[in-house]
C-alpha positions in Angstrom: 80.5 -27.1 -156.8 80.8 -29.6 -154.0 77.5 -28.4 -152.2 75.5 -28.9 -155.6 77.9 -32.7 -156.3 76.6 -34.0 -152.8 73.0 -32.5 -153.6 73.0 -35.2 -156.4 74.5 -38.1 -154.6 72.2 -37.9 -151.9 69.4 -38.0 -154.6 70.9 -40.9 -156.4 70.9 -42.6 -153.2 68.0 -41.6 -152.5 66.6 -43.1 -155.8 68.6 -46.2 -155.1 66.9 -46.0 -151.4 63.6 -46.2 -152.6 63.2 -47.7 -155.7 60.2 -50.4 -154.8 58.3 -46.9 -153.5 55.4 -45.7 -155.9 55.0 -42.9 -153.9 59.0 -41.9 -154.4 59.3 -39.8 -158.1 57.5 -37.4 -156.1 59.7 -36.9 -153.6 62.5 -37.0 -155.6 61.5 -35.4 -158.3 60.9 -31.9 -156.0 64.5 -32.6 -154.9 65.3 -32.5 -158.1 63.8 -29.6 -158.8 65.7 -27.4 -156.4 68.6 -28.7 -157.9 67.9 -28.2 -161.6 66.5 -24.3 -160.9 70.0 -23.5 -158.9 72.0 -23.7 -162.8 69.8 -25.5 -165.3 72.7 -26.1 -167.5 74.9 -27.5 -165.1 76.6 -30.9 -165.1 74.2 -31.7 -161.9 71.5 -30.4 -163.2 71.7 -32.7 -166.0 73.1 -35.8 -163.9 69.5 -35.0 -161.5 67.5 -35.3 -165.0 69.0 -38.4 -166.1 68.6 -40.2 -162.4 64.9 -38.8 -163.3 64.6 -40.5 -166.5 65.9 -43.7 -165.2 63.5 -43.5 -162.9 61.0 -42.6 -164.3 61.6 -45.6 -167.0 61.7 -48.5 -164.6 58.3 -47.6 -163.3 56.8 -47.2 -167.1 56.5 -44.3 -166.7 57.9 -43.5 -170.1 56.3 -39.3 -170.9 57.9 -38.4 -167.1 61.3 -39.5 -168.8 61.1 -38.0 -171.7 60.3 -34.7 -170.5 63.4 -35.3 -168.1 65.3 -35.8 -171.7 64.3 -33.0 -173.3 65.1 -31.1 -170.6 68.5 -32.2 -170.7 68.5 -32.0 -174.5 67.1 -28.5 -174.4 70.1 -27.6 -172.5 72.9 -25.7 -172.9 75.3 -29.0 -172.4 78.7 -29.1 -175.7 79.4 -31.9 -174.7 79.1 -34.3 -177.8 79.2 -37.9 -176.5 76.1 -36.6 -173.8 74.3 -34.9 -176.3 73.9 -38.3 -178.4 73.0 -40.3 -175.1 70.2 -38.2 -174.8 69.3 -38.4 -178.1 69.1 -42.1 -177.7 67.4 -42.1 -174.9 65.3 -39.8 -175.5 64.0 -41.9 -179.3 64.0 -44.8 -177.2 61.4 -43.4 -174.4 59.1 -41.7 -177.0 59.3 -45.5 -179.4 58.1 -46.4 -176.0 54.6 -44.6 -175.8 54.2 -45.3 -180.0 55.7 -41.4 -180.6 57.7 -43.4 -184.1 58.0 -40.4 -185.7 59.0 -38.0 -183.5 61.7 -40.7 -182.2 62.7 -40.5 -185.7 62.9 -37.2 -185.9 65.2 -37.5 -182.3 67.9 -40.0 -183.9 68.1 -37.7 -187.4 71.3 -35.2 -187.7 74.9 -35.3 -187.5 75.6 -39.4 -185.4 78.8 -39.1 -183.7 80.1 -42.4 -185.8 81.2 -44.1 -181.9 77.0 -44.0 -181.8 76.4 -44.6 -185.1 75.9 -48.5 -184.7 73.6 -47.8 -181.8 71.9 -44.9 -183.6 71.2 -47.1 -186.6 70.1 -50.0 -184.2 67.5 -47.6 -182.2 66.3 -46.7 -186.2 65.3 -50.1 -187.6 63.5 -51.1 -183.8 61.8 -47.9 -184.4 60.9 -48.8 -188.4 60.1 -52.8 -186.8 57.7 -50.7 -184.5 55.8 -49.0 -187.6 56.2 -52.3 -189.6 58.1 -50.7 -192.0 60.1 -53.8 -192.4 62.3 -52.6 -195.6 63.5 -49.1 -193.6 64.6 -51.9 -190.6 66.3 -53.7 -193.0 68.6 -50.6 -194.4 68.5 -49.6 -190.7 69.9 -53.0 -189.1 72.2 -53.3 -192.5 73.2 -49.9 -191.4 74.8 -50.7 -187.7 75.6 -53.8 -188.8 77.9 -52.6 -191.4 79.3 -49.9 -188.8 79.9 -52.0 -186.5 82.2 -54.2 -189.1 84.2 -51.0 -189.9 84.6 -50.2 -186.2 85.7 -54.5 -185.4 82.4 -54.7 -183.2 79.8 -57.5 -183.2 76.4 -57.4 -181.2 74.6 -60.6 -181.5 71.6 -59.1 -180.8 71.9 -56.9 -183.7 72.8 -59.6 -186.2 69.7 -61.9 -184.9 67.1 -58.6 -185.1 69.0 -58.6 -189.1 67.7 -62.1 -189.8 64.0 -61.0 -187.5 63.5 -59.1 -190.2 65.1 -61.4 -192.8 68.4 -60.5 -193.4 71.5 -63.4 -193.0 74.4 -61.8 -192.4 78.4 -63.7 -191.5 79.4 -64.1 -188.4 81.8 -61.4 -188.3 85.3 -62.0 -188.5 86.6 -60.4 -185.8 89.5 -61.2 -183.7 89.4 -61.6 -179.6 91.5 -61.2 -177.6 91.0 -64.6 -175.9 89.8 -67.1 -178.5 89.4 -70.0 -176.5 91.0 -71.7 -173.2 93.1 -74.2 -173.4 93.4 -76.9 -170.7 97.0 -78.8 -170.0 96.7 -82.3 -170.7 98.5 -84.8 -167.7 
């Protein structure tokens, strides 16, 4: 409803305005709980949980971020793209807490092809944190292969691959603007 959407916008404005206030999270959480209580599976409730997770993550309260994201993960939302984003953010919060196996479990299951490279890259990051370099190489390579298949590039992934001993060639991807041309006068 418009009223609920307005409440979410107000919550987001409040979150942005109080980003430097360490006590703001408690106040914003109370406001968020009211929105979520009305309909836990509504788009507004899900947006609210994302706001809470973002605030918690920025304050390095990864457990609170994980809690908010799990609420979204457990909702009855049918948007596959949103579910993938939640899984990525949840696994990232779990990684930040050294919950490596939980993070890998969060990323398991079917992956939308549009998210495959990002999921594999995060899996690689988790394996590096676990000091499982062989698995990291495989995950990063799978991410790289997925990007090449989609004709995308991601320089940071190339650096990560090199950090685990895998050298890859620069992808031959056609770019809209190769270089600027200066007219000689």
